C-alpha positions as CSV (number, residue, x, y, z in Angstrom):
1,X,-30.0,-10.5,8.3
2,X,-29.2,-14.2,9.0
3,X,-26.6,-16.6,7.8
4,X,-23.7,-14.0,6.3
5,X,-20.8,-15.6,4.9
6,X,-18.3,-13.7,7.7
7,X,-19.1,-12.2,11.3
8,X,-16.8,-10.3,13.3
9,X,-16.3,-10.2,16.8
10,X,-15.2,-7.7,18.4
11,X,-14.6,-7.6,22.6
12,X,-14.8,-4.8,23.9
13,X,-14.4,-2.7,27.7
14,X,-14.4,1.0,28.0
15,X,-13.3,1.7,24.5
16,X,-15.2,4.6,24.0
17,X,-12.3,7.0,22.6
18,X,-11.6,4.4,19.3
19,X,-14.7,2.7,19.2
20,X,-16.0,4.9,16.7
21,X,-12.7,4.8,14.5
22,X,-12.6,1.0,14.6
23,X,-16.1,0.9,13.2
24,X,-15.3,3.0,10.1
25,X,-12.5,1.2,9.6
26,X,-13.4,-2.2,9.6
27,X,-17.2,-1.4,8.7
28,X,-15.6,0.7,5.3
29,X,-13.5,-2.4,4.5
30,X,-16.2,-4.9,4.4
31,X,-18.2,-2.7,2.4
32,X,-15.9,-3.3,-0.3
33,X,-16.3,-7.1,-0.4
34,X,-17.8,-9.1,-2.3
35,X,-19.5,-10.8,0.2
36,X,-22.0,-10.4,2.9
37,X,-21.1,-9.6,6.8
38,X,-21.9,-8.5,10.1
39,X,-20.0,-6.9,13.0
40,X,-21.1,-7.8,16.5
41,X,-19.8,-5.7,19.3
42,X,-19.9,-7.2,22.7
43,X,-19.6,-4.4,25.5
44,X,-18.1,-6.1,28.2
45,X,-19.9,-4.2,31.0
46,X,-18.3,-0.8,29.7
47,X,-18.5,2.1,31.6
48,X,-18.1,5.1,29.4
49,X,-20.8,4.5,26.8
50,X,-19.0,2.1,24.5
51,X,-22.3,0.2,24.0
52,X,-24.3,3.7,23.6
53,X,-22.0,4.7,20.9
54,X,-22.1,1.5,19.3
55,X,-25.8,1.6,19.0
56,X,-25.8,5.1,17.6
57,X,-23.3,4.2,14.6
58,X,-25.4,1.1,13.7
59,X,-28.4,3.1,13.2
60,X,-26.7,3.8,9.6
61,X,-26.4,0.1,9.3
62,X,-28.2,-2.9,10.3
63,X,-25.2,-5.2,9.8
64,X,-23.5,-3.9,12.5
65,X,-25.0,-4.8,16.9
66,X,-23.7,-4.5,20.0
67,X,-24.3,-7.7,22.9
68,X,-24.2,-6.0,26.0
69,X,-22.7,-8.8,29.1
70,X,-22.0,-8.0,32.7
71,X,-17.9,-7.4,33.2
72,X,-16.3,-10.7,33.2
73,X,-13.8,-10.5,31.1
74,X,-11.9,-10.5,27.1
75,X,-12.7,-14.3,26.8
76,X,-16.3,-14.5,28.1
77,X,-16.5,-11.3,26.0
78,X,-15.2,-13.1,22.9
79,X,-16.9,-16.6,23.8
80,X,-20.3,-14.2,23.9
81,X,-20.1,-13.0,20.2
82,X,-18.7,-16.0,18.9
83,X,-22.2,-17.9,19.8
84,X,-24.1,-15.0,19.0
85,X,-22.6,-14.9,15.6
86,X,-24.4,-15.7,12.8
87,X,-21.3,-16.2,9.8
88,X,-20.1,-19.1,8.3
89,X,-16.8,-17.3,8.8
90,X,-16.3,-15.8,12.3
91,X,-13.4,-13.7,13.2
92,X,-12.0,-11.9,16.4
93,X,-10.8,-8.6,15.8
94,X,-9.5,-6.2,19.2
95,X,-11.3,-2.8,19.2
96,X,-7.3,-1.2,18.8
97,X,-7.0,-2.5,15.4
98,X,-3.6,-3.2,16.3
99,X,-3.5,-5.0,13.0
100,X,-4.4,-3.1,10.3
101,X,-7.9,-4.6,9.2
102,X,-6.4,-4.9,5.5
103,X,-4.8,-8.5,6.9
104,X,-7.9,-9.8,6.8
105,X,-7.7,-11.0,3.8
106,X,-4.9,-13.4,4.2
107,X,-6.6,-15.1,7.1
108,X,-9.6,-15.8,4.6
109,X,-7.3,-17.3,2.2
110,X,-6.1,-19.9,4.7
111,X,-9.4,-20.8,5.4
112,X,-10.1,-21.3,1.3
113,X,-7.4,-23.8,1.8
114,X,-8.3,-25.9,4.0
115,X,-8.0,-24.8,7.6
116,X,-10.7,-24.0,10.2
117,X,-8.5,-22.4,12.3
118,X,-6.3,-19.6,11.6
119,X,-4.7,-17.5,14.3
120,X,-2.6,-14.4,13.5
121,X,0.9,-14.5,15.0
122,X,3.6,-11.7,15.7
123,X,6.4,-14.4,16.0
124,X,5.9,-16.5,12.8
125,X,8.2,-15.7,10.2
126,X,7.6,-13.3,8.2
127,X,5.5,-11.2,11.2
128,X,6.3,-7.5,11.6
129,X,6.0,-5.8,15.1
130,X,6.2,-2.3,15.3
131,X,6.4,0.2,19.1
132,X,6.6,-2.8,21.0
133,X,8.3,-1.5,24.3
134,X,11.2,-4.2,24.8
135,X,10.3,-5.3,28.1
136,X,6.8,-6.1,27.1
137,X,8.1,-8.1,24.0
138,X,10.4,-10.3,26.4
139,X,7.9,-10.8,28.6
140,X,5.6,-12.0,25.8
141,X,8.3,-14.3,25.0
142,X,8.7,-16.2,27.9
143,X,5.1,-16.2,28.4
144,X,4.8,-18.1,25.2
145,X,7.7,-20.6,26.1
146,X,6.0,-21.6,29.2
147,X,2.5,-21.8,27.2
148,X,4.2,-24.0,24.8
149,X,5.9,-26.2,27.1
150,X,2.5,-26.4,29.5
151,X,-0.6,-26.6,26.8
152,X,0.5,-25.5,23.1
153,X,3.2,-26.8,21.7
154,X,4.3,-25.6,18.5
155,X,2.7,-22.5,18.5
156,X,5.0,-19.1,18.5
157,X,2.1,-16.9,19.4
158,X,-1.3,-17.4,21.6
159,X,-2.2,-14.7,22.4
160,X,-2.6,-12.3,19.6
161,X,-6.3,-10.6,19.2
162,X,-7.2,-11.8,15.6
163,X,-8.4,-15.1,14.8
164,X,-10.3,-16.8,12.3
165,X,-12.7,-19.9,12.7
166,X,-15.1,-22.1,10.6
167,X,-18.6,-22.0,12.4
168,X,-18.8,-25.4,13.4
169,X,-15.2,-25.1,14.7
170,X,-16.3,-21.8,16.6
171,X,-19.3,-23.4,18.2
172,X,-17.7,-26.4,19.6
173,X,-14.6,-24.6,21.2
174,X,-16.2,-21.8,22.5
175,X,-19.0,-24.0,24.0
176,X,-16.1,-25.7,26.3
177,X,-14.4,-22.3,26.7
178,X,-14.4,-21.9,30.9
179,X,-11.2,-19.6,31.1
180,X,-12.8,-15.6,31.0
181,X,-10.1,-13.7,30.8
182,X,-7.0,-13.0,28.9
183,X,-6.0,-16.8,29.1
184,X,-8.4,-17.8,27.0
185,X,-6.8,-18.2,23.7
186,X,-4.3,-20.5,25.4
187,X,-7.9,-22.8,26.2
188,X,-9.3,-22.2,22.5
189,X,-5.8,-23.5,21.0
190,X,-5.0,-26.5,23.4
191,X,-8.4,-27.3,22.6
192,X,-8.6,-27.2,19.1
193,X,-5.5,-29.1,18.9
194,X,-7.1,-32.0,21.1
195,X,-10.2,-32.3,18.7
196,X,-8.6,-32.7,15.9
197,X,-8.4,-29.3,13.9
198,X,-6.4,-27.7,11.2
199,X,-5.0,-24.8,13.0
200,X,-2.0,-21.9,10.9
201,X,-0.5,-19.8,12.3
202,X,-0.3,-16.8,10.4
203,X,2.3,-13.8,10.3
204,X,1.0,-10.1,10.7
205,X,1.8,-6.6,10.7
206,X,0.9,-5.3,14.2
207,X,1.4,-2.1,16.3
208,X,1.9,-1.9,20.0
209,X,-1.2,0.0,21.1
210,X,-0.4,1.8,24.6
211,X,-4.2,2.2,25.5
212,X,-3.7,-1.6,25.6
213,X,-6.3,-3.1,29.0
214,X,-3.4,-5.8,29.5
215,X,-1.2,-5.8,32.2
216,X,1.8,-7.4,31.2
217,X,3.4,-8.4,35.3
218,X,-0.1,-9.0,36.5
219,X,-1.7,-10.9,33.6
220,X,0.9,-12.5,32.5
221,X,1.1,-14.5,36.2
222,X,-3.0,-14.9,35.3
223,X,-3.0,-16.0,32.2
224,X,-0.6,-19.0,33.7
225,X,-2.5,-19.9,36.3
226,X,-5.1,-20.1,33.1
227,X,-2.6,-22.5,31.2
228,X,-2.2,-24.8,34.4
229,X,-5.9,-25.2,34.8
230,X,-6.4,-25.9,30.9
231,X,-3.7,-28.9,30.9
232,X,-5.2,-29.9,34.4
233,X,-8.6,-29.9,33.0
234,X,-7.4,-31.9,30.2
235,X,-5.8,-34.3,32.1
236,X,-8.5,-35.6,34.3
237,X,-10.7,-35.6,31.0
238,X,-12.9,-32.5,31.7
239,X,-13.1,-32.0,28.3
240,X,-13.6,-35.4,27.1
241,X,-17.2,-35.5,27.8
242,X,-18.2,-32.5,25.2
243,X,-20.2,-34.0,22.2
244,X,-18.6,-34.9,19.0
245,X,-17.7,-31.7,16.9
246,X,-20.6,-30.9,13.8
247,X,-19.9,-32.2,10.7
248,X,-16.7,-30.0,8.8
249,X,-18.5,-27.8,6.5
250,X,-17.6,-27.8,2.7
251,X,-15.1,-25.7,1.7
């Protein structure tokens, strides 16, 4: 199938315990929608059989496929999926489904309103967070305050794992991406503003998942380093030699 309306890109690293349930939920929801779709699971070098489970699941539905890459980090997995996808819209979806997939409709409505990038937010007015440990929440707020000062002013939550892009924006931004790990969100959003895309921060319902791959202390430090590097590259003009973005699609 080529050029479906929507591609859902799911980065996965050692997600054997929940990838089948996630595919059941996402495909079940999409099957009730009137538009065409595909699901691209990017297996980031898993050692627990994640890719095998996805291939087995997809035997019953050709709209679901797996792309396998050597382990490099979530950012590189998302990049690989966004560039391998065929959809006119491309939605990044965490494998833990911390946000109910039913919230997807709100992303698509904002795209229809004319935005080219719509990002889920756990901090925008109207968002709701459930079961998150207090310390993790505080660390997240400190990180976001730092990121706003360094690279992405005005965004309350850069790190939510649910984001939607028009195809031209996705292809433009993810080809420029250099950060392979969790800090890639900051780079993509910095580039989105730098290159003139219309970005909307959408409040969502989000529930903390105890099996998250994020290590708050270690990964927050690395993400801050990544944010500083993004700012440094931008100041030096490292992103400026990129080709002009493709013409924006008609709504």
